N, CA, C and O atoms as CSV, one atom per row, in Angstrom:
chain,resi,resn,atom,element,x,y,z
A,1,MET,N,N,0.720,-1.232,0.069
A,1,MET,CA,C,0.050,0.102,0.001
A,1,MET,C,C,0.819,1.167,0.100
A,1,MET,O,O,1.842,1.091,0.780
A,2,LYS,N,N,0.440,2.488,-0.630
A,2,LYS,CA,C,1.277,3.508,-0.723
A,2,LYS,C,C,0.105,4.753,-0.121
A,2,LYS,O,O,-1.102,4.555,0.015
A,3,ALA,N,N,0.763,5.915,0.149
A,3,ALA,CA,C,0.063,7.252,0.822
A,3,ALA,C,C,0.298,7.930,-0.318
A,3,ALA,O,O,1.423,7.776,-0.794
A,4,VAL,N,N,-0.598,8.778,-1.001
A,4,VAL,CA,C,-0.367,9.718,-1.854
A,4,VAL,C,C,-0.808,11.097,-1.215
A,4,VAL,O,O,-2.012,11.231,-0.995
A,5,LEU,N,N,0.011,12.091,-0.911
A,5,LEU,CA,C,-0.567,13.284,-0.396
A,5,LEU,C,C,-0.582,14.405,-1.537
A,5,LEU,O,O,0.443,14.709,-2.147
A,6,ILE,N,N,-1.699,14.935,-1.753
A,6,ILE,CA,C,-1.892,15.839,-2.827
A,6,ILE,C,C,-2.230,17.271,-2.235
A,6,ILE,O,O,-3.209,17.471,-1.516
A,7,VAL,N,N,-1.275,18.293,-2.630
A,7,VAL,CA,C,-1.410,19.773,-1.979
A,7,VAL,C,C,-1.960,20.488,-3.362
A,7,VAL,O,O,-1.440,20.244,-4.451
A,8,HIS,N,N,-2.812,21.186,-3.237
A,8,HIS,CA,C,-3.584,21.825,-4.564
A,8,HIS,C,C,-4.229,23.118,-4.026
A,8,HIS,O,O,-4.713,23.294,-2.909
A,9,ASN,N,N,-4.130,24.028,-5.105
A,9,ASN,CA,C,-5.048,24.985,-5.104
A,9,ASN,C,C,-6.509,24.612,-4.815
A,9,ASN,O,O,-7.048,23.685,-5.419
A,10,SER,N,N,-7.060,25.248,-4.008
A,10,SER,CA,C,-8.601,25.004,-3.714
A,10,SER,C,C,-9.500,25.363,-4.928
A,10,SER,O,O,-10.629,24.905,-5.102
A,11,ALA,N,N,-8.941,26.130,-5.645
A,11,ALA,CA,C,-9.823,26.413,-6.828
A,11,ALA,C,C,-9.832,25.289,-7.759
A,11,ALA,O,O,-10.800,25.240,-8.518
A,12,ILE,N,N,-8.821,24.245,-7.866
A,12,ILE,CA,C,-8.998,23.261,-8.826
A,12,ILE,C,C,-9.545,21.637,-7.937
A,12,ILE,O,O,-9.565,20.461,-8.300
A,13,ASP,N,N,-9.876,22.241,-6.839
A,13,ASP,CA,C,-10.385,20.769,-5.881
A,13,ASP,C,C,-11.338,19.865,-6.812
A,13,ASP,O,O,-11.193,18.648,-6.930
A,14,GLY,N,N,-12.445,20.710,-7.530
A,14,GLY,CA,C,-13.250,19.546,-8.372
A,14,GLY,C,C,-12.621,18.760,-9.480
A,14,GLY,O,O,-13.004,17.625,-9.766
A,15,GLU,N,N,-11.684,19.359,-10.076
A,15,GLU,CA,C,-10.524,18.402,-11.001
A,15,GLU,C,C,-9.750,17.579,-10.367
A,15,GLU,O,O,-9.379,16.590,-10.998
A,16,VAL,N,N,-9.335,17.732,-9.095
A,16,VAL,CA,C,-8.744,16.670,-8.440
A,16,VAL,C,C,-9.624,15.870,-7.972
A,16,VAL,O,O,-9.215,14.712,-8.066
A,17,THR,N,N,-10.952,15.961,-7.372
A,17,THR,CA,C,-11.602,14.894,-7.149
A,17,THR,C,C,-12.156,14.119,-8.169
A,17,THR,O,O,-12.427,12.936,-7.967
A,18,ASP,N,N,-12.407,14.817,-9.548
A,18,ASP,CA,C,-12.680,14.189,-10.760
A,18,ASP,C,C,-11.569,13.100,-11.131
A,18,ASP,O,O,-11.842,11.944,-11.455
A,19,ALA,N,N,-10.336,13.606,-11.042
A,19,ALA,CA,C,-9.221,12.923,-11.352
A,19,ALA,C,C,-9.323,11.418,-10.193
A,19,ALA,O,O,-9.266,10.268,-10.630
A,20,LEU,N,N,-9.427,11.642,-9.195
A,20,LEU,CA,C,-9.638,10.408,-8.171
A,20,LEU,C,C,-10.712,9.454,-8.650
A,20,LEU,O,O,-10.510,8.241,-8.709
A,21,SER,N,N,-11.991,10.089,-9.031
A,21,SER,CA,C,-13.025,9.170,-9.480
A,21,SER,C,C,-12.680,8.369,-10.846
A,21,SER,O,O,-12.977,7.195,-11.065
A,22,GLU,N,N,-12.055,9.163,-11.638
A,22,GLU,CA,C,-11.626,8.527,-13.106
A,22,GLU,C,C,-10.740,7.250,-12.759
A,22,GLU,O,O,-10.829,6.211,-13.414
A,23,ILE,N,N,-9.871,7.410,-11.668
A,23,ILE,CA,C,-9.163,6.342,-11.414
A,23,ILE,C,C,-9.688,4.997,-10.672
A,23,ILE,O,O,-9.242,3.855,-10.563
A,24,GLY,N,N,-10.724,5.603,-10.261
A,24,GLY,CA,C,-11.335,4.438,-9.331
A,24,GLY,C,C,-11.106,4.469,-7.705
A,24,GLY,O,O,-11.256,3.475,-6.995
A,25,ILE,N,N,-10.684,5.890,-7.182
A,25,ILE,CA,C,-10.303,6.184,-5.805
A,25,ILE,C,C,-11.531,6.907,-5.258
A,25,ILE,O,O,-11.850,8.034,-5.639
A,26,ASP,N,N,-12.209,6.197,-4.335
A,26,ASP,CA,C,-13.658,6.627,-3.824
A,26,ASP,C,C,-13.314,7.031,-2.301
A,26,ASP,O,O,-14.108,7.727,-1.669
A,27,ARG,N,N,-12.033,6.547,-1.694
A,27,ARG,CA,C,-11.780,6.777,-0.457
A,27,ARG,C,C,-10.572,7.690,-0.145
A,27,ARG,O,O,-9.443,7.297,-0.442
A,28,TYR,N,N,-10.757,8.866,0.430
A,28,TYR,CA,C,-9.743,9.848,0.586
A,28,TYR,C,C,-10.171,10.640,1.786
A,28,TYR,O,O,-11.298,10.452,2.244
A,29,THR,N,N,-9.262,11.614,2.393
A,29,THR,CA,C,-9.518,12.386,3.221
A,29,THR,C,C,-9.034,13.769,2.799
A,29,THR,O,O,-7.991,13.850,2.150
A,30,LYS,N,N,-9.745,14.897,3.135
A,30,LYS,CA,C,-9.390,16.104,2.507
A,30,LYS,C,C,-9.219,17.210,3.809
A,30,LYS,O,O,-10.029,17.301,4.731
A,31,PHE,N,N,-8.061,17.967,3.674
A,31,PHE,CA,C,-8.041,18.993,4.641
A,31,PHE,C,C,-8.021,20.358,4.025
A,31,PHE,O,O,-7.148,20.827,3.295
A,32,THR,N,N,-9.192,20.947,4.467
A,32,THR,CA,C,-9.466,22.104,3.457
A,32,THR,C,C,-8.850,23.434,4.361
A,32,THR,O,O,-8.455,23.364,5.525
A,33,ASN,N,N,-8.878,24.548,3.581
A,33,ASN,CA,C,-8.293,25.838,3.986
A,33,ASN,C,C,-6.881,25.697,4.663
A,33,ASN,O,O,-6.608,26.155,5.772
A,34,ALA,N,N,-5.946,24.943,3.778
A,34,ALA,CA,C,-4.555,24.780,4.197
A,34,ALA,C,C,-3.948,26.059,3.942
A,34,ALA,O,O,-4.567,26.788,3.167
A,35,LEU,N,N,-2.951,26.456,4.390
A,35,LEU,CA,C,-2.154,27.847,3.802
A,35,LEU,C,C,-0.635,26.984,3.681
A,35,LEU,O,O,-0.200,26.091,4.408
A,36,GLY,N,N,-0.055,27.606,2.511
A,36,GLY,CA,C,1.157,27.101,2.186
A,36,GLY,C,C,1.937,28.051,1.422
A,36,GLY,O,O,1.420,29.140,1.170
A,37,LYS,N,N,3.272,27.759,0.961
A,37,LYS,CA,C,3.938,28.536,0.222
A,37,LYS,C,C,5.175,27.368,-0.667
A,37,LYS,O,O,6.117,26.816,-0.098
A,38,GLY,N,N,4.898,27.258,-1.832
A,38,GLY,CA,C,5.702,26.206,-2.625
A,38,GLY,C,C,6.629,27.015,-3.482
A,38,GLY,O,O,6.692,28.243,-3.429
A,39,GLY,N,N,7.328,26.273,-4.256
A,39,GLY,CA,C,8.421,26.793,-5.245
A,39,GLY,C,C,7.885,27.153,-6.354
A,39,GLY,O,O,8.449,27.981,-7.068
A,40,SER,N,N,6.627,26.559,-6.712
A,40,SER,CA,C,6.331,27.039,-8.331
A,40,SER,C,C,5.094,27.657,-8.490
A,40,SER,O,O,4.629,27.844,-9.615
A,41,SER,N,N,4.474,28.015,-7.403
A,41,SER,CA,C,3.071,28.876,-7.414
A,41,SER,C,C,3.459,29.999,-6.296
A,41,SER,O,O,4.430,30.036,-5.541
A,42,PRO,N,N,2.291,30.961,-6.460
A,42,PRO,CA,C,2.454,31.893,-5.504
A,42,PRO,C,C,2.104,31.423,-4.292
A,42,PRO,O,O,1.464,30.371,-4.272
A,43,PRO,N,N,2.437,32.080,-3.036
A,43,PRO,CA,C,1.843,31.583,-1.688
A,43,PRO,C,C,0.382,31.534,-1.681
A,43,PRO,O,O,-0.235,32.304,-2.418
A,44,HIS,N,N,-0.159,30.811,-1.019
A,44,HIS,CA,C,-1.593,30.827,-0.608
A,44,HIS,C,C,-1.776,30.812,0.938
A,44,HIS,O,O,-1.940,29.825,1.655
A,45,LEU,N,N,-1.706,32.274,1.334
A,45,LEU,CA,C,-1.780,32.294,2.880
A,45,LEU,C,C,-3.062,32.938,3.374
A,45,LEU,O,O,-3.241,33.136,4.576
A,46,ASN,N,N,-3.905,33.247,2.498
A,46,ASN,CA,C,-5.284,33.833,2.787
A,46,ASN,C,C,-5.143,35.166,3.471
A,46,ASN,O,O,-5.836,35.488,4.436
A,47,THR,N,N,-4.085,36.036,2.854
A,47,THR,CA,C,-4.241,37.285,3.101
A,47,THR,C,C,-4.328,38.232,2.113
A,47,THR,O,O,-3.994,37.833,0.997
A,48,GLN,N,N,-4.715,39.478,2.212
A,48,GLN,CA,C,-4.626,40.315,1.180
A,48,GLN,C,C,-3.404,40.350,0.013
A,48,GLN,O,O,-3.610,40.211,-1.192
A,49,VAL,N,N,-2.191,40.551,0.589
A,49,VAL,CA,C,-1.043,40.440,-0.100
A,49,VAL,C,C,-1.146,38.950,-0.899
A,49,VAL,O,O,-1.175,38.946,-2.129
A,50,TRP,N,N,-1.197,37.753,-0.174
A,50,TRP,CA,C,-1.249,36.511,-0.783
A,50,TRP,C,C,-2.542,35.938,-0.649
A,50,TRP,O,O,-2.622,35.119,0.267
A,51,PRO,N,N,-3.587,36.141,-1.311
A,51,PRO,CA,C,-4.721,35.455,-1.425
A,51,PRO,C,C,-4.750,33.948,-1.749
A,51,PRO,O,O,-3.840,33.374,-2.347
A,52,GLY,N,N,-5.844,33.375,-1.315
A,52,GLY,CA,C,-6.110,31.972,-1.662
A,52,GLY,C,C,-5.722,30.947,-0.624
A,52,GLY,O,O,-4.959,31.213,0.304
A,53,LEU,N,N,-6.300,29.713,-0.824
A,53,LEU,CA,C,-6.194,28.661,-0.213
A,53,LEU,C,C,-5.751,27.425,-0.741
A,53,LEU,O,O,-5.860,27.252,-1.955
A,54,ASN,N,N,-5.172,26.362,0.116
A,54,ASN,CA,C,-5.048,24.969,-0.369
A,54,ASN,C,C,-5.923,24.061,0.047
A,54,ASN,O,O,-6.571,24.205,1.084
A,55,THR,N,N,-6.025,22.978,-0.780
A,55,THR,CA,C,-6.745,21.627,0.104
A,55,THR,C,C,-5.679,20.632,-0.080
A,55,THR,O,O,-4.988,20.630,-1.098
A,56,VAL,N,N,-5.536,19.846,0.809
A,56,VAL,CA,C,-4.721,18.729,0.970
A,56,VAL,C,C,-5.653,17.612,0.915
A,56,VAL,O,O,-6.753,17.601,1.468
A,57,THR,N,N,-5.130,16.636,0.189
A,57,THR,CA,C,-5.989,15.366,-0.169
A,57,THR,C,C,-4.957,14.052,-0.029
A,57,THR,O,O,-3.969,13.824,-0.727
A,58,MET,N,N,-5.495,13.235,1.113
A,58,MET,CA,C,-4.823,11.882,1.427
A,58,MET,C,C,-5.156,10.907,0.938
A,58,MET,O,O,-6.352,10.680,1.115
A,59,ILE,N,N,-4.552,10.068,0.285
A,59,ILE,CA,C,-5.148,8.863,-0.283
A,59,ILE,C,C,-4.225,7.788,0.159
A,59,ILE,O,O,-3.005,7.952,0.171
A,60,ILE,N,N,-4.869,6.571,0.561
A,60,ILE,CA,C,-3.887,5.393,0.776
A,60,ILE,C,C,-4.725,4.305,-0.054
A,60,ILE,O,O,-5.874,3.910,0.144
A,61,VAL,N,N,-3.807,3.942,-1.037
A,61,VAL,CA,C,-4.213,2.821,-2.114
A,61,VAL,C,C,-3.086,1.934,-2.528
A,61,VAL,O,O,-1.902,2.168,-2.284
A,62,GLU,N,N,-3.547,0.894,-3.177
A,62,GLU,CA,C,-2.631,-0.354,-3.794
A,62,GLU,C,C,-1.687,0.722,-4.714
A,62,GLU,O,O,-1.922,1.830,-5.198
A,63,SER,N,N,-0.580,-0.111,-4.707
A,63,SER,CA,C,0.797,0.598,-5.444
A,63,SER,C,C,0.395,0.952,-6.597
A,63,SER,O,O,0.590,2.122,-6.925
A,64,ALA,N,N,-0.254,0.065,-7.495
A,64,ALA,CA,C,-0.725,0.397,-8.919
A,64,ALA,C,C,-1.557,1.622,-9.051
A,64,ALA,O,O,-1.383,2.294,-10.067
A,65,LYS,N,N,-2.468,2.027,-8.146
A,65,LYS,CA,C,-3.474,2.896,-8.329
A,65,LYS,C,C,-2.623,4.183,-7.926
A,65,LYS,O,O,-2.737,5.245,-8.539
A,66,ALA,N,N,-1.784,4.007,-6.876
A,66,ALA,CA,C,-0.850,5.215,-6.521
A,66,ALA,C,C,-0.136,5.682,-7.576
A,66,ALA,O,O,-0.230,6.854,-7.939
A,67,ALA,N,N,0.636,4.814,-8.158
A,67,ALA,CA,C,1.600,5.102,-9.639
A,67,ALA,C,C,0.704,5.855,-10.576
A,67,ALA,O,O,1.038,6.928,-11.077
A,68,GLN,N,N,-0.735,5.113,-10.856
A,68,GLN,CA,C,-1.413,5.910,-11.767
A,68,GLN,C,C,-1.810,7.283,-11.232
A,68,GLN,O,O,-1.966,8.182,-12.058
A,69,LEU,N,N,-1.977,7.524,-10.012
A,69,LEU,CA,C,-2.434,8.839,-9.393
A,69,LEU,C,C,-1.295,9.717,-9.786
A,69,LEU,O,O,-1.508,10.737,-10.440
A,70,MET,N,N,-0.125,9.378,-9.427
A,70,MET,CA,C,1.043,10.348,-9.486
A,70,MET,C,C,1.120,10.675,-11.138
A,70,MET,O,O,1.333,11.808,-11.570
A,71,GLN,N,N,0.965,9.794,-11.770
A,71,GLN,CA,C,1.132,10.150,-13.284
A,71,GLN,C,C,0.097,11.122,-13.658
A,71,GLN,O,O,0.341,12.009,-14.477
A,72,THR,N,N,-1.134,10.983,-13.050
A,72,THR,CA,C,-2.293,11.935,-13.562
A,72,THR,C,C,-2.012,13.422,-12.799
A,72,THR,O,O,-2.513,14.453,-13.246
A,73,VAL,N,N,-1.230,13.409,-11.701
A,73,VAL,CA,C,-0.922,14.788,-11.187
A,73,VAL,C,C,0.138,15.179,-12.055
A,73,VAL,O,O,0.113,16.393,-12.257
A,74,ARG,N,N,1.115,14.545,-12.675
A,74,ARG,CA,C,2.101,15.043,-13.316
A,74,ARG,C,C,1.402,15.680,-14.717
A,74,ARG,O,O,1.858,16.728,-15.175
A,75,GLN,N,N,0.487,15.124,-15.247
A,75,GLN,CA,C,-0.212,15.656,-16.366
A,75,GLN,C,C,-1.134,16.671,-15.899
A,75,GLN,O,O,-1.286,17.540,-16.757
A,76,MET,N,N,-1.799,16.868,-14.853
A,76,MET,CA,C,-2.385,18.180,-14.279
A,76,MET,C,C,-1.285,19.257,-14.258
A,76,MET,O,O,-1.431,20.379,-14.741
A,77,ARG,N,N,-0.137,18.796,-13.635
A,77,ARG,CA,C,0.828,20.105,-13.480
A,77,ARG,C,C,1.367,20.548,-14.806
A,77,ARG,O,O,1.921,21.643,-14.901
A,78,GLN,N,N,1.236,19.780,-15.794
A,78,GLN,CA,C,1.533,20.143,-17.054
A,78,GLN,C,C,0.451,21.186,-17.782
A,78,GLN,O,O,0.684,22.251,-18.353
A,79,LYS,N,N,-0.624,20.601,-17.589
A,79,LYS,CA,C,-1.884,21.438,-18.008
A,79,LYS,C,C,-2.327,22.566,-17.326
A,79,LYS,O,O,-2.867,23.486,-17.941
A,80,LEU,N,N,-2.125,22.603,-15.887
A,80,LEU,CA,C,-2.759,23.789,-15.148
A,80,LEU,C,C,-1.321,24.795,-14.816
A,80,LEU,O,O,-1.530,25.882,-14.275
A,81,GLY,N,N,-0.133,24.468,-15.095
A,81,GLY,CA,C,0.918,25.458,-15.012
A,81,GLY,C,C,1.035,25.937,-13.502
A,81,GLY,O,O,1.375,25.169,-12.602
A,82,THR,N,N,0.699,27.376,-13.289
A,82,THR,CA,C,1.025,27.895,-12.145
A,82,THR,C,C,-0.221,27.715,-11.017
A,82,THR,O,O,-0.211,28.250,-9.909
A,83,GLU,N,N,-1.097,27.005,-11.441
A,83,GLU,CA,C,-2.247,26.903,-10.659
A,83,GLU,C,C,-1.965,26.291,-9.065
A,83,GLU,O,O,-2.560,26.574,-8.026
A,84,GLY,N,N,-0.950,25.450,-9.268
A,84,GLY,CA,C,-0.546,24.717,-7.960
A,84,GLY,C,C,-1.067,23.427,-7.670
A,84,GLY,O,O,-2.205,23.203,-7.257
A,85,ILE,N,N,-0.162,22.574,-7.910
A,85,ILE,CA,C,-0.623,21.206,-7.520
A,85,ILE,C,C,0.737,20.186,-7.240
A,85,ILE,O,O,1.603,20.081,-8.110
A,86,LYS,N,N,0.801,19.684,-6.354
A,86,LYS,CA,C,2.108,18.764,-6.182
A,86,LYS,C,C,1.635,17.476,-5.269
A,86,LYS,O,O,0.725,17.435,-4.441
A,87,ALA,N,N,2.339,16.670,-5.591
A,87,ALA,CA,C,1.915,15.049,-5.132
A,87,ALA,C,C,3.150,14.668,-4.510
A,87,ALA,O,O,4.237,15.105,-4.888
A,88,PHE,N,N,2.993,13.804,-3.496
A,88,PHE,CA,C,4.070,13.197,-2.683
A,88,PHE,C,C,3.508,11.656,-2.308
A,88,PHE,O,O,2.365,11.417,-1.918
A,89,MET,N,N,4.466,10.768,-2.496
A,89,MET,CA,C,4.050,9.264,-2.456
A,89,MET,C,C,5.186,8.684,-1.533
A,89,MET,O,O,6.376,8.969,-1.659
A,90,TRP,N,N,4.547,7.644,-0.382
A,90,TRP,CA,C,5.296,6.894,0.332
A,90,TRP,C,C,4.844,5.738,0.638
A,90,TRP,O,O,3.674,5.429,0.414
A,91,GLN,N,N,5.776,4.869,1.239
A,91,GLN,CA,C,5.141,3.480,1.633
A,91,GLN,C,C,4.439,3.487,2.808
A,91,GLN,O,O,4.810,4.141,3.782
A,92,ILE,N,N,3.359,2.744,2.790
A,92,ILE,CA,C,2.603,2.551,4.048
A,92,ILE,C,C,2.834,1.062,4.596
A,92,ILE,O,O,2.472,0.087,3.937
A,93,GLU,N,N,3.439,0.953,5.801
A,93,GLU,CA,C,3.737,-0.119,6.403
A,93,GLU,C,C,2.786,-1.006,7.255
A,93,GLU,O,O,2.954,-2.194,7.530
A,94,ASP,N,N,1.740,-0.187,7.625
A,94,ASP,CA,C,0.885,-0.942,8.559
A,94,ASP,C,C,-0.328,-0.137,8.488
A,94,ASP,O,O,-0.263,1.092,8.448
A,95,VAL,N,N,-1.672,-0.911,8.467
A,95,VAL,CA,C,-3.096,-0.262,8.687
A,95,VAL,C,C,-3.548,-0.892,9.603
A,95,VAL,O,O,-3.180,-2.061,9.716
A,96,THR,N,N,-4.356,-0.416,10.420
A,96,THR,CA,C,-5.183,-0.789,11.702
A,96,THR,C,C,-6.416,-0.320,11.786
A,96,THR,O,O,-7.110,-0.581,12.768
């Protein structure tokens, strides 16, 4: 099993949710109103100077679906440019 953490601009949350559905992922946890500053998009700090919020989506799935999801995020990054989306993947050793 793998964990995939997707951090993305809240404005594209619908597109992220649609991508999960297309892959067949229907179980996830979302953290809304997340603040952050990345390297490839403007900060989203919910201030007048740096408006905007992020959503963080956590998914635990089989390795094959995780790999497919990472590829989908790569494609979204190419398509969306500076809208802001990044994914991280790591091994899950145990679930209870």
